[in-house]
PQR file of N, CA, C, O and H, with PARSE charges and radii, in Angstrom:
ATOM      1  N   UNK A   1       9.265  -7.915  25.018 -0.4000 1.5000
ATOM      2  CA  UNK A   1       8.678  -7.610  23.861 -0.0000 2.0000
ATOM      3  C   UNK A   1       8.495  -8.637  22.801  0.5500 1.7000
ATOM      4  O   UNK A   1       9.670  -8.920  22.567 -0.5500 1.4000
ATOM      5  N   UNK A   2       7.840  -9.311  22.080 -0.4000 1.5000
ATOM      6  CA  UNK A   2       7.735 -10.167  21.262 -0.0000 2.0000
ATOM      7  C   UNK A   2       8.650 -10.226  19.914  0.5500 1.7000
ATOM      8  O   UNK A   2       8.547  -9.274  19.141 -0.5500 1.4000
ATOM      9  H   UNK A   2       6.886  -9.081  22.270  0.4000 1.0000
ATOM     10  N   UNK A   3       9.140 -10.813  19.735 -0.4000 1.5000
ATOM     11  CA  UNK A   3      10.157 -10.982  18.812 -0.0000 2.0000
ATOM     12  C   UNK A   3       9.672 -10.631  17.233  0.5500 1.7000
ATOM     13  O   UNK A   3      10.422 -10.017  16.473 -0.5500 1.4000
ATOM     14  H   UNK A   3       9.223 -11.587  20.363  0.4000 1.0000
ATOM     15  N   UNK A   4       8.137 -11.160  16.771 -0.4000 1.5000
ATOM     16  CA  UNK A   4       7.776 -10.440  15.789 -0.0000 2.0000
ATOM     17  C   UNK A   4       7.774  -9.213  15.609  0.5500 1.7000
ATOM     18  O   UNK A   4       8.247  -8.730  14.581 -0.5500 1.4000
ATOM     19  H   UNK A   4       7.528 -11.659  17.388  0.4000 1.0000
ATOM     20  N   UNK A   5       7.226  -8.454  16.603 -0.4000 1.5000
ATOM     21  CA  UNK A   5       7.212  -6.988  16.684 -0.0000 2.0000
ATOM     22  C   UNK A   5       8.386  -6.023  16.279  0.5500 1.7000
ATOM     23  O   UNK A   5       8.407  -5.024  15.561 -0.5500 1.4000
ATOM     24  H   UNK A   5       6.842  -8.847  17.438  0.4000 1.0000
ATOM     25  N   UNK A   6       9.587  -6.837  17.168 -0.4000 1.5000
ATOM     26  CA  UNK A   6      10.817  -6.275  16.667 -0.0000 2.0000
ATOM     27  C   UNK A   6      11.333  -6.633  15.440  0.5500 1.7000
ATOM     28  O   UNK A   6      11.735  -5.732  14.704 -0.5500 1.4000
ATOM     29  H   UNK A   6       9.571  -7.649  17.751  0.4000 1.0000
ATOM     30  N   UNK A   7      11.412  -8.083  14.990 -0.4000 1.5000
ATOM     31  CA  UNK A   7      11.503  -8.022  13.498 -0.0000 2.0000
ATOM     32  C   UNK A   7      10.866  -7.174  12.553  0.5500 1.7000
ATOM     33  O   UNK A   7      11.442  -6.731  11.560 -0.5500 1.4000
ATOM     34  H   UNK A   7      11.086  -8.815  15.588  0.4000 1.0000
ATOM     35  N   UNK A   8       9.343  -6.878  12.937 -0.4000 1.5000
ATOM     36  CA  UNK A   8       8.544  -5.783  11.975 -0.0000 2.0000
ATOM     37  C   UNK A   8       8.996  -4.513  11.808  0.5500 1.7000
ATOM     38  O   UNK A   8       9.011  -3.916  10.731 -0.5500 1.4000
ATOM     39  H   UNK A   8       8.875  -7.238  13.743  0.4000 1.0000
ATOM     40  N   UNK A   9       9.455  -3.983  13.116 -0.4000 1.5000
ATOM     41  CA  UNK A   9      10.098  -2.851  13.290 -0.0000 2.0000
ATOM     42  C   UNK A   9      11.059  -2.613  12.588  0.5500 1.7000
ATOM     43  O   UNK A   9      11.009  -1.687  11.778 -0.5500 1.4000
ATOM     44  H   UNK A   9       9.443  -4.467  13.991  0.4000 1.0000
ATOM     45  N   UNK A  10      12.267  -3.462  12.744 -0.4000 1.5000
ATOM     46  CA  UNK A  10      13.681  -3.605  11.933 -0.0000 2.0000
ATOM     47  C   UNK A  10      13.131  -3.378  10.612  0.5500 1.7000
ATOM     48  O   UNK A  10      13.396  -2.294  10.093 -0.5500 1.4000
ATOM     49  H   UNK A  10      12.307  -4.214  13.402  0.4000 1.0000
ATOM     50  N   UNK A  11      12.265  -4.374   9.843 -0.4000 1.5000
ATOM     51  CA  UNK A  11      11.905  -4.319   8.679 -0.0000 2.0000
ATOM     52  C   UNK A  11      11.682  -2.993   7.954  0.5500 1.7000
ATOM     53  O   UNK A  11      12.272  -2.567   6.961 -0.5500 1.4000
ATOM     54  H   UNK A  11      12.049  -5.254  10.265  0.4000 1.0000
ATOM     55  N   UNK A  12      10.489  -2.313   8.819 -0.4000 1.5000
ATOM     56  CA  UNK A  12      10.173  -1.113   8.582 -0.0000 2.0000
ATOM     57  C   UNK A  12      11.212  -0.013   8.032  0.5500 1.7000
ATOM     58  O   UNK A  12      11.172   0.521   6.924 -0.5500 1.4000
ATOM     59  H   UNK A  12      10.009  -2.658   9.625  0.4000 1.0000
ATOM     60  N   UNK A  13      12.278   0.235   9.194 -0.4000 1.5000
ATOM     61  CA  UNK A  13      13.044   1.144   9.129 -0.0000 2.0000
ATOM     62  C   UNK A  13      13.886   0.632   7.860  0.5500 1.7000
ATOM     63  O   UNK A  13      14.046   1.441   6.946 -0.5500 1.4000
ATOM     64  H   UNK A  13      12.310  -0.199  10.094  0.4000 1.0000
ATOM     65  N   UNK A  14      14.430  -0.640   7.742 -0.4000 1.5000
ATOM     66  CA  UNK A  14      15.299  -1.258   6.876 -0.0000 2.0000
ATOM     67  C   UNK A  14      14.689  -0.942   5.667  0.5500 1.7000
ATOM     68  O   UNK A  14      15.581  -0.499   4.943 -0.5500 1.4000
ATOM     69  H   UNK A  14      14.300  -1.297   8.484  0.4000 1.0000
ATOM     70  N   UNK A  15      13.485  -0.942   5.000 -0.4000 1.5000
ATOM     71  CA  UNK A  15      12.918  -0.878   3.858 -0.0000 2.0000
ATOM     72  C   UNK A  15      12.492   0.609   3.513  0.5500 1.7000
ATOM     73  O   UNK A  15      12.143   1.018   2.405 -0.5500 1.4000
ATOM     74  H   UNK A  15      12.761  -1.302   5.588  0.4000 1.0000
ATOM     75  N   UNK A  16      12.583   1.269   4.585 -0.4000 1.5000
ATOM     76  CA  UNK A  16      12.311   2.759   4.811 -0.0000 2.0000
ATOM     77  C   UNK A  16      10.630   2.776   4.605  0.5500 1.7000
ATOM     78  O   UNK A  16      10.294   3.220   3.507 -0.5500 1.4000
ATOM     79  H   UNK A  16      12.866   0.937   5.485  0.4000 1.0000
ATOM     80  N   UNK A  17       9.911   2.506   5.183 -0.4000 1.5000
ATOM     81  CA  UNK A  17       8.493   2.305   5.013 -0.0000 2.0000
ATOM     82  C   UNK A  17       8.190   4.220   5.544  0.5500 1.7000
ATOM     83  O   UNK A  17       8.642   4.828   6.514 -0.5500 1.4000
ATOM     84  H   UNK A  17      10.184   2.145   6.075  0.4000 1.0000
ATOM     85  N   UNK A  18       7.184   4.731   4.335 -0.4000 1.5000
ATOM     86  CA  UNK A  18       6.935   5.897   4.719 -0.0000 2.0000
ATOM     87  C   UNK A  18       5.711   5.873   5.440  0.5500 1.7000
ATOM     88  O   UNK A  18       5.169   6.977   5.479 -0.5500 1.4000
ATOM     89  H   UNK A  18       6.816   4.238   3.547  0.4000 1.0000
ATOM     90  N   UNK A  19       5.020   4.827   6.108 -0.4000 1.5000
ATOM     91  CA  UNK A  19       4.151   5.193   7.445 -0.0000 2.0000
ATOM     92  C   UNK A  19       4.554   4.885   8.406  0.5500 1.7000
ATOM     93  O   UNK A  19       3.829   4.743   9.391 -0.5500 1.4000
ATOM     94  H   UNK A  19       5.460   3.929   6.077  0.4000 1.0000
ATOM     95  N   UNK A  20       6.218   4.628   8.424 -0.4000 1.5000
ATOM     96  CA  UNK A  20       6.734   4.582  10.001 -0.0000 2.0000
ATOM     97  C   UNK A  20       6.940   5.908  10.677  0.5500 1.7000
ATOM     98  O   UNK A  20       7.322   5.953  11.846 -0.5500 1.4000
ATOM     99  H   UNK A  20       6.807   4.744   7.624  0.4000 1.0000
TER
END
């Protein structure tokens, strides 16, 4: 899996993205 995707997923969880 690409690191950019991994960082994106982590960021979504970290900021609490309502669209996650």
